[in-house]
C-alpha positions as CSV (number, residue, x, y, z in Angstrom):
1,M,7.6,-11.9,-13.0
2,F,4.6,-12.7,-10.9
3,F,2.6,-9.8,-9.6
4,K,-0.5,-9.3,-7.3
5,Q,-2.0,-5.9,-5.9
6,L,-3.8,-6.4,-2.7
7,A,-6.6,-3.6,-2.3
8,T,-6.8,-3.4,1.5
9,K,-8.5,-1.1,4.1
10,E,-8.0,2.4,4.2
11,S,-8.1,2.2,0.5
12,S,-4.2,1.2,0.4
13,L,-2.8,-0.8,-2.2
14,S,-0.2,-3.3,-1.3
15,Y,2.1,-5.4,-4.0
16,F,3.7,-9.0,-4.0
17,F,5.9,-9.6,-6.7
18,G,9.3,-11.3,-7.7
19,C,10.6,-13.8,-9.7
20,G,9.1,-17.4,-10.4
21,T,11.9,-18.8,-12.3
22,L,14.1,-18.1,-9.1
23,G,11.9,-18.3,-6.5
24,K,12.3,-14.7,-5.0
25,A,9.6,-12.2,-3.8
26,V,9.1,-8.6,-2.3
27,A,6.2,-7.3,-0.2
28,V,5.7,-3.5,-0.2
29,D,3.3,-1.7,1.9
30,V,1.9,-4.3,4.0
31,V,-1.1,-3.6,6.5
32,A,-1.0,-5.0,9.6
33,G,-3.5,-7.9,9.4
34,D,-2.7,-9.2,5.8
35,E,0.4,-10.8,6.5
36,D,-0.9,-14.4,6.3
37,W,-1.9,-13.0,2.8
38,F,1.6,-12.8,1.6
39,T,2.7,-15.7,2.8
40,E,-0.3,-17.7,1.2
41,Q,0.9,-15.9,-2.2
42,A,4.5,-16.8,-1.6
43,S,3.6,-20.7,-0.8
44,K,1.5,-20.6,-4.1
45,A,4.3,-18.7,-6.2
46,K,6.6,-21.5,-4.5
47,S,8.8,-18.5,-3.7
48,E,10.9,-17.1,-0.4
49,I,10.0,-13.2,0.7
50,T,13.3,-11.8,0.5
51,H,12.7,-8.3,1.0
52,V,9.9,-6.6,3.1
53,I,9.8,-2.7,2.3
54,D,7.3,0.3,3.4
55,T,7.8,3.1,1.0
56,H,7.7,5.6,4.1
57,I,6.2,5.6,7.7
58,H,2.7,5.2,7.1
59,A,0.3,7.6,9.1
60,D,-3.0,6.3,7.9
61,H,-2.9,2.6,8.8
62,Y,-0.8,0.3,11.1
63,S,2.3,-1.3,9.0
64,G,2.3,-5.2,9.0
65,G,5.9,-4.7,7.5
66,R,7.8,-5.5,10.2
67,K,5.9,-8.7,11.5
68,L,5.9,-10.1,8.1
69,S,9.4,-10.0,7.8
70,T,9.6,-11.6,11.4
71,M,7.5,-14.2,10.1
72,T,9.4,-14.7,6.7
73,G,13.1,-14.1,7.8
74,A,13.0,-11.4,4.9
75,A,15.2,-8.3,5.7
76,Y,12.6,-5.3,6.6
77,C,13.2,-2.2,4.8
78,L,12.8,1.8,5.1
79,H,14.4,4.6,4.0
80,E,17.9,5.3,5.3
81,S,16.7,8.9,7.0
82,N,14.6,6.8,9.0
83,E,18.1,5.9,10.9
84,G,17.8,7.2,14.6
85,L,13.7,7.8,14.2
86,V,12.6,4.3,14.5
87,K,13.0,2.2,17.4
88,F,14.0,-1.0,15.5
89,P,16.7,-2.2,13.4
90,F,15.9,-2.2,9.8
91,T,17.7,-2.6,6.4
92,P,18.1,1.0,5.4
93,L,17.9,2.0,1.7
94,H,19.3,4.6,-0.3
95,D,18.6,6.7,-3.8
96,G,20.4,4.7,-6.5
97,Q,20.2,1.4,-5.0
98,T,19.5,-1.3,-7.0
99,I,17.8,-4.5,-5.4
100,E,17.9,-7.6,-7.0
101,I,14.9,-10.4,-6.4
102,G,15.7,-12.6,-8.9
103,N,15.2,-11.7,-12.5
104,T,13.0,-8.7,-11.0
105,I,15.4,-5.7,-10.6
106,L,14.1,-2.7,-8.3
107,N,15.9,0.5,-8.5
108,V,15.7,3.0,-5.5
109,M,14.3,6.6,-5.6
110,H,14.2,9.0,-3.0
111,T,10.8,10.8,-3.8
112,P,10.2,13.3,-0.7
113,G,7.1,15.4,-0.5
114,H,4.3,13.6,1.3
115,T,7.0,12.6,3.6
116,P,10.8,13.1,4.4
117,D,11.6,9.6,3.7
118,G,9.3,8.8,0.6
119,M,10.6,6.0,-2.0
120,S,9.3,4.5,-5.3
121,F,10.6,2.0,-7.3
122,V,11.4,1.5,-10.9
123,V,11.0,-2.3,-11.5
124,T,12.9,-4.0,-14.2
125,D,12.0,-7.4,-15.1
126,K,15.4,-8.8,-16.8
127,R,13.7,-11.7,-18.6
128,R,11.4,-9.2,-20.5
129,G,14.2,-6.9,-20.9
130,G,16.3,-4.2,-19.8
131,E,13.8,-1.4,-19.9
132,P,11.9,-0.4,-16.6
133,W,8.4,-2.0,-16.8
134,F,6.5,0.0,-14.1
135,V,7.1,1.9,-11.1
136,L,5.5,1.8,-7.8
137,T,5.1,5.5,-6.7
138,G,3.8,4.9,-2.9
139,D,1.9,8.2,-1.5
140,T,4.2,10.6,-4.1
141,L,2.0,10.2,-7.1
142,F,-1.5,8.7,-7.3
143,V,-3.9,8.2,-10.3
144,G,-5.5,11.7,-10.5
145,A,-3.6,13.1,-7.8
146,V,-0.2,13.7,-5.7
147,G,0.1,13.0,-2.1
148,R,-0.8,15.4,0.6
149,P,2.4,17.4,2.2
150,D,1.2,18.5,5.7
151,L,2.0,15.2,7.7
152,A,5.1,16.2,8.4
153,G,3.7,19.3,9.9
154,R,5.8,22.1,7.4
155,E,3.0,21.7,4.3
156,R,4.6,24.6,2.2
157,E,8.0,23.4,2.3
158,M,7.2,19.6,1.8
159,A,4.7,21.0,-0.9
160,G,7.8,22.6,-2.8
161,I,9.6,19.5,-2.0
162,L,7.1,17.6,-3.7
163,F,6.9,19.5,-6.8
164,D,10.9,19.2,-7.3
165,T,10.5,15.5,-6.7
166,L,7.7,14.9,-9.5
167,R,9.6,17.2,-12.2
168,D,13.0,16.5,-11.5
169,R,12.4,12.5,-10.6
170,I,9.1,11.0,-11.4
171,L,8.3,12.9,-14.7
172,T,11.6,12.3,-16.5
173,L,10.9,8.5,-16.3
174,P,9.4,7.1,-19.5
175,D,5.6,7.9,-20.4
176,T,5.3,4.3,-21.3
177,L,5.8,3.3,-17.8
178,E,3.2,1.8,-15.8
179,I,2.4,3.5,-12.1
180,F,1.3,1.4,-9.1
181,P,0.1,4.0,-6.2
182,G,0.0,3.0,-2.5
183,H,-3.6,4.4,-2.6
184,Q,-6.7,4.8,-4.8
185,A,-10.0,6.4,-4.1
186,G,-11.1,7.0,-0.3
187,S,-7.9,7.3,0.9
188,V,-6.9,11.0,2.8
189,C,-3.3,10.9,1.6
190,G,-4.3,12.8,-1.1
191,A,-7.6,14.8,-2.6
192,G,-9.2,13.6,-5.7
193,L,-7.5,10.4,-6.2
194,S,-9.5,8.0,-8.8
195,G,-10.9,4.7,-8.1
196,K,-8.5,3.2,-10.7
197,P,-5.9,1.5,-9.3
198,S,-3.0,2.0,-11.6
199,S,-2.4,4.1,-14.7
200,T,0.7,4.8,-17.0
201,L,3.0,7.9,-16.5
202,G,2.0,9.5,-20.0
203,F,-1.8,9.0,-19.2
204,E,-1.1,10.9,-15.9
205,K,1.0,13.9,-17.4
206,R,-2.1,14.4,-19.9
207,W,-4.7,13.9,-17.1
208,N,-3.7,14.4,-13.5
209,P,-4.4,18.4,-12.8
210,A,-1.5,18.5,-10.6
211,L,1.1,17.4,-12.8
212,H,-0.1,20.5,-15.4
213,I,1.0,22.9,-12.9
214,N,4.7,24.3,-14.1
215,D,4.9,27.1,-11.7
216,R,6.5,26.1,-8.4
217,E,4.3,28.6,-6.1
218,K,1.4,27.8,-7.8
219,F,1.7,24.2,-7.3
220,I,2.1,24.8,-3.8
221,E,-1.0,26.9,-3.3
222,Y,-3.0,24.1,-5.3
223,V,-1.9,21.3,-3.0
224,V,-1.8,23.2,0.2
225,G,-5.3,24.6,-0.4
226,D,-7.0,21.2,-0.8
227,I,-5.8,19.4,2.0
228,P,-8.3,16.7,3.2
229,V,-8.9,16.2,7.2
230,R,-6.5,14.7,8.8
231,P,-6.3,10.8,9.5
232,A,-8.2,9.7,12.2
233,N,-5.8,8.5,15.1
234,M,-2.9,9.4,13.0
235,D,-0.4,10.6,15.8
236,K,-1.0,7.1,17.5
237,I,-0.8,5.2,13.9
238,V,2.8,7.0,13.3
239,E,4.0,6.2,16.7
240,A,3.2,2.7,16.8
241,N,4.7,2.6,13.4
242,I,7.7,4.2,14.4
243,A,7.9,2.1,17.4
244,G,7.2,-0.8,15.4
């Protein structure tokens, strides 16, 4: 497997990875303006981008996902809950779905809380073995923090959903899994993000303060009590990402 992480504007983290043996690749959370970087990486890896995925409808930056899919002929993927919301066709993904990128396998997890449509991806390299290698957590779990729950306008409800997602889904994964989030320090998509761009699930269980709170109501109070200022031009950005 080849794997590239791109640190980009708004403290976003984008991903390009796949199977070098069979020449297949996936791009995740592409920021507008970075499309050429992904095509250049695909050329270097002698690989075809087959899937372009946004882990959710972004509110802090314009997505380059749909443009990259048009440039490459790849499927543009969002969670199925966006059907009827976005104004363009896309390939819907659902919880439990498996995506094969050559020998690289992505297992789709619906992980709402930051937004209703949030997804994470548990990734396995079949050439390395049958056990998962890492998880892309989008804006659900960051290094040192969790996603803000207020972007949908129902912060207490969404904070409770985020608690359930973390406890019932993310934290049931093996402690040895590496986590690669959608943002690092400087992002307004969560409070207290680390500048470290990756971690392990075991390390986050030990040091991430939000994961130490086992009571649902206390977690809700903690998360809604420390929400950053809303992203500048958030409504405009969301509208543009929905319109495509």
